[in-house]
N, C-alpha and C positions, 0 to 999 in steps of 0.2 A: 446227402453226404457232402456234396460240393459246398453247399451253403454253410454246413457246420465247419468245414475246413477254412472257409473264408472268414467266418466269425472268429475261429481260433487264431488265425493269422493276424487279423485286425487287432484282436486282444493283445497278442504278443507285441505288436508295434506300439500300441498305446502304453503297455507296461514299460517297454524300453524307453519310450519318450518321457514318461513320468519319472523314471529312475534317473535318466540323464539330466532332467531339469532339477531334480533334488540334489544330484551331485554338483551341478553348477552353483546351486545355492550355497552348499558347503564351501565350495571354492571361493565364492564371493565373500563369505564370512572370513575366510583365511586372508584374502586380499585386504579386507577392511582392517584387519588386525596388524597388517604389515605397514611399515613406514613408507612414505612416498620415496621413490628413487630420486636421489639428488643429482645424479649424472645420467643424462638421457639424450636421445637424438631430438633435435629441434623439429617441431611439426612443420610440414611442408608449407603451410600457410605463411609462416614467418620466414622460413628459409628463402622462399621465392621473392620476398620483398628485398632482401639483401643477403645473397649467398656468401659474399666475402666476410660477413660479420660472424659466420658460424663455422665455416670450413677451415680447418688448419691448412697452412700454406707450406710448412716446412717439416714439422715434427709431429708425430702422433704420441699422445700421452694417454695411457689407459687403453682399454680394448675396443672402443667404439670405432676408431679409424685405423686399427692395426693392419687391416687388409688393404688399405688404400695404396695403390701402386705408386702414386705421386709422392708418397712419404717414405718409401722403402729405403732410399739412399741414405737417410739419416740414421737408420737403425744401427749401422756399424759404428757410427760416431758415438751413439749413446753407450755402447759397450765400453768404449775407451774412457768415457766419463766415469762409468762404474768402477773400472779398475784403477783409474787415477785417484778416485776418492778412497778406495780400499787401501792403496799404498800410502795415501796421505794420512790416513786415520790411525796408523799404528804399525807395529813390527810384525803382526800376525794377520795378514789380510784374509787368510782362509778362515780363521776363527771369527773374524768380524763378519764375513759373508755368511757363515753358518748361523750366527746369531740373528742376522737380518732375515734370513730365510725362515728360521724357526718362528720369529715374531709374526711375520706375515702369514705363515701357514696356520698358526693358531687362531688367526682372525679371518680366515678365508670365508666363513659363513657371513660375517658382518660385511666384508668387502663385496661379496656378491649381492647383498641386499641394497647396496648403494647404487646399483645399476639396474636399468629396466630389464625385464625378463627376456626380451629379444636380443640381448647382448650375446655375441657369439665368440667363443674361444674353444679350443680343442678339449681341455680338461682343466682340473684345478691346479695341476702342476704348472701348466702354461701360464695360468693367471698369477700364480705366486711369482714365477720368474719375471713376468711382465711388471708386477708391482715393485719388485726389488730394483729392477733396471731403471724404471721410470722415476722412482723416488730418488735414487742415487743421482740420476741425470739432473733432475730439477734442483736438488740441493747443491750439487757441485757446480752447476752452471751459475746459480746465484752467487756462490762463493767466488767464482772467477770474475764476474762482472762487477763485484763490489770493490775490486782493486787489490784484494789480498792475494788472490791466486795468480793474477797476471794472465788475462785472456790472450791466447796466442793465435786464435783462428781468424776468420774473416769477420771483421767488425760489422760489415753490412748486414750480416744475418742476425745480429743481436736483436734489433727491433722485431723481426719476424718471429723469433723464438719467444720473446717476451709476450707478444700478442697472442701467439698460439696457446700460451699458458693460461690465458684468462677465459678461453672459450668454454662454455658449459659442457660441450661434448668431449672436451680434451682434459678432463680432470681425473685425479685419483683421490681416494678418501684422505682427509686431513690427518686422521689417526695413523695412517700408514707413513706419511711424511714425518710425523712426530716420532714414531718408533724407530725409523731408519736414522733420523737425526740424532737420537739419543745413543744409537749403537755406533755412530761414526764420528760426527763432529765433536760430541762431548768427550771423546777420547783424547783429542789434542787441543780442545778449547773448552775446558771444564767450566769456565766462568761466563760462557755465552748462553744465549737462549734462542729458541726457534723464532721468537718475536723479533729479536734484533737481526737475525739472519734474513728474515723476509722483508725488512724495511725498504731496501733498495727497490724491490719489486713493487711494493705498495706505493712508493713515491712515484714510480713511473705511471701507475694506474690512476693516480690522483688527478681529477679533472678540475679541481677548484683551487686556484692559485693562492688564495688568501687563507687557506686552511691546511694545517699540518696533519695529514691523514695518519702519520705514524704516532701521533700523540694519543690515538684512540684504539691502539691494539690491545685487545683483552683476550688472552689465551685461557682465561677462566671460563669463558663462554664455549659452547660446543659449536665447532665449525664443521661444515660439510666438506669443504675443500678450499683451495686458494681463492676462488671466486666468492665463496661464502665468507671467507675472512675479510675480503675487500668490502663486501656488503656490510659486514658488522662494523667496519671502520666508519661507515656513513650513518650509523645509528647514533642518535643523541647520546652524549656522554652521561648526562643526567636526564632522567625522564622528565618531560615537560609537565605542565599542569594537566589535570584530568580532562579539561575542556579540549585540549589538543587532540585527544583520541576520539572525541565525538566528531567524527569527520564529516558529518552532514551529508548533503546530497552528492550524487555522482558529479564528476567534473563535467559530464555532458550537459548537465542542467545549469551550469554556471554561465552567467553572462560573459561573452567574450569581448574584450576591448584590446586592440593591438597596442603596441608600444607607441606608435605614432599618434593614435587616437588619444591615448592617455596623456601624451606629451602636449598635444594641443589643448587638452583640458587643464593643463597646469601641473601634471604629475612629474616629479623628478625621479630618476633612478640612480641609486648609489650602491657601491660595493659594500657588502656586509662582512663584518669580521667577528662572527659569532664562534667562539671557541668551543661551544657546547655541541653545535650541530653544523655540519658542512653545508647543508642545503636549507638553512634557516632563512625565512623571509619575514620581514616586519614592515608594516605600513604605519607611517607617522602622518597623521592628519593635522592640518592647522586648527587652531582654536576656533576661528571664525570661518567655517567652511564656505560661507556664502561670498566672502571677500578674501580669497587666499592671497591675492596680489598685494593686499595692504599689510600683511604680516609675513607669512612664509608659505611656500608651496608644500603640498603633500609630497612625501618621499617614500618610495618603495625600496627598502634595503634588501638587496639580493646577493646571492653568491656570485663570485666572479668566475664564470665558466670559461675554461680553456678549450677551444675547439681546434683540433688538429686532425691528421689523417686517420688516427685510430680512435678518436672519440666515439664515433658511431659504434665501433666494435665493442668497446667497453660498456657503453650504455645499453646496447641491445642485449648483451649477455646478462647484465645485472637485472634488466627488466624481465627477461625470460626466467631468470632464477626466482624473481619475486612472483611471477605468474604461476609457477609450478611448485612452490614451496610454501610452508607456513611461516612466512616472514613478513614484516611490515612493508607496505608498498611505498617506501619513501622515494626511491628513484623514479618510479612510475608517476607519482604525484608531481615531482619536480619537473619532469619532462612534459606532463600535461600543462603545467603552468607556463613553461617556455613556449609550447605550441600555441597557447592562447595569446601570448604576447607577440609572437612572430607570424606575420602573414606574408610579408614581402621583404625584399632585400633592404628597403628603407627602414624597416623595423630593426633589422640586424644592425644597420649603420647607426641607428639611434642608440641601441644598447652598447655598441662599441664605443661611441663618443661619450656615453655615460659611465664607462669604465666597468661595466658588469659583464662584458663578453670580450674575449680575445680570439680573433679569427685567424688561424694559420692553416686553413684548409682550402685556400683559393679565394674565389669571389664570394661576396655577400650572398649572392643567389645560391651558391652551393651550400652555404651554412643554413640558409632559410629552408632549402629543400630537405636537408638532413633533419632539421628540427621538426619540420612539418610531417615527415614520414615515419618518425621513430616510434610513435604511439599508434600507428595504423593497425587496426584489428586487435588492439590491446585493451582489455577490460580493466576497469578501476572501480572497486566497490565504494570507496570513499575518497574524498579529496582533502589532503591534510592542510591545504591553504584556503579552505572554504571561507573562513572568516575574513581573511585579507581580501579575497576577491569579492565578497559581498560588500565590504566597506568601500572598495574601489568602485563597484557598480553604483552604490548609493551616492558617492561623491560625484561620479561622472554624470549621473542623471539629475543632479541638483541644478538650479537655474543658471548661475554664472559660469561654472565650468562647461556646461553643455552649450551655452551660447558662445563662449569663447572658442570651443572646439569647432562649432559650425562656422564661425567667422574665419578662423585660421584655415579650415578646409576649403572654404569658398574663395578667400582672397589672398591667402599666403601659401597655397599648396605648391606653387612653382614660381620661378623668377618672372615668367611672363605675366602671371596674374598680379604679382606685386607691381611690376612696371605699369600694367594697365590701370591698377588702382591708383598708383601715384600720378599717372597722367590724368586720370579722371578728377583727382583732387585738385591738381594744378589748374585744369580747365575750369573746374567749379569756382575756384578762388578768382581766376581772371574774369570769369563771367560776372561774379558778384561785384568785383571792383568796378567793372565797366558799367554795371547797372547802377551802382551808387553814384558814379560821376555823371551818368546820364540823367538820373532823377534829381540830383542835387541842383537847386536853382543857382544860376550864375549871378555873381555880384554885379552891381552897377559899374 
């Protein structure tokens, strides 16, 4: 009897396990049909590398950091922004607020789908209130710093707020911003657009000084949030040739040559002014690559990167967005290229002297460390500059450039080696002259 009971119990456990696995299969199918969340907590692997690049410092936007005690002080100020915008938008603030709440409430399901499942909030009503408050705060803050509203607060907090707005964890869906904008700003500025409203914010996030990021705002595209809009501004205006998207091998398989190594081989670096793409790179090779010094040197045309205190924050969040979304990995490819060019502070100095990098983040060593660490543990399926780097490698390995690089590295790498070489040449000339006078027969 006992054996029968054991067999029945084991059968029940097996049946429950089978049913559980079948239920998980159905749940997995449902997850496959869902879109990836565009707003999520950064994995610990990346946060540990640079916590300051992902943690908001002053203001929480959206639900992911709503419970952070360090950000609670600013919640009251956000409410004042909300009511200031309502008063500014028309004669009936209550009607405006009701319209905003209705619009957000109608899209609550789509809003929840933008966040990962682990996002915590008490109920849908709280989420609606949160979306309305944060959207009004973002829009009215941008209005104030644009100069039209006259910012009356502490100006020192403006950079902190602006950089909190670009964090992947600190976003609200773009369609929420658009709905609230239409219910508020369009009431008193009917000829404006959300694109024009966001220009000052995008200008701040633009890291390429020769490129007008605001020329590439396209609200016809679908944007996930402000960070997604910024990423779209760095997409080529016109799609390049099909060969551009044949990205070739992984960047890990590309031959690495630093800026100083390429410089010794005769490569010049020049700032690129490509209106089509902010991160465009183009390699111009001389007609006679074996004798580049007889005509012209090869030139790598590059974007002029502006490195300041918040460059790392902007780049890391753009790269994490690319890693977790179905968008082209343009920024990741660009930073892989920069990582290959920069090994030491001397490489940074070379790029600065060539006009393709502006360093306002302290020493060249700080800039080099930032560039070298930014793609740590970041995957890249294909490298958009693979053709340029293959051509650079082919040129570098050719006879004369390779020999020139070896000579410069051996004899011209420091002032002391140059002095030693010059002394050796002088000594050789003096010895040669002495030998000639010694061997030469004296006249009668």
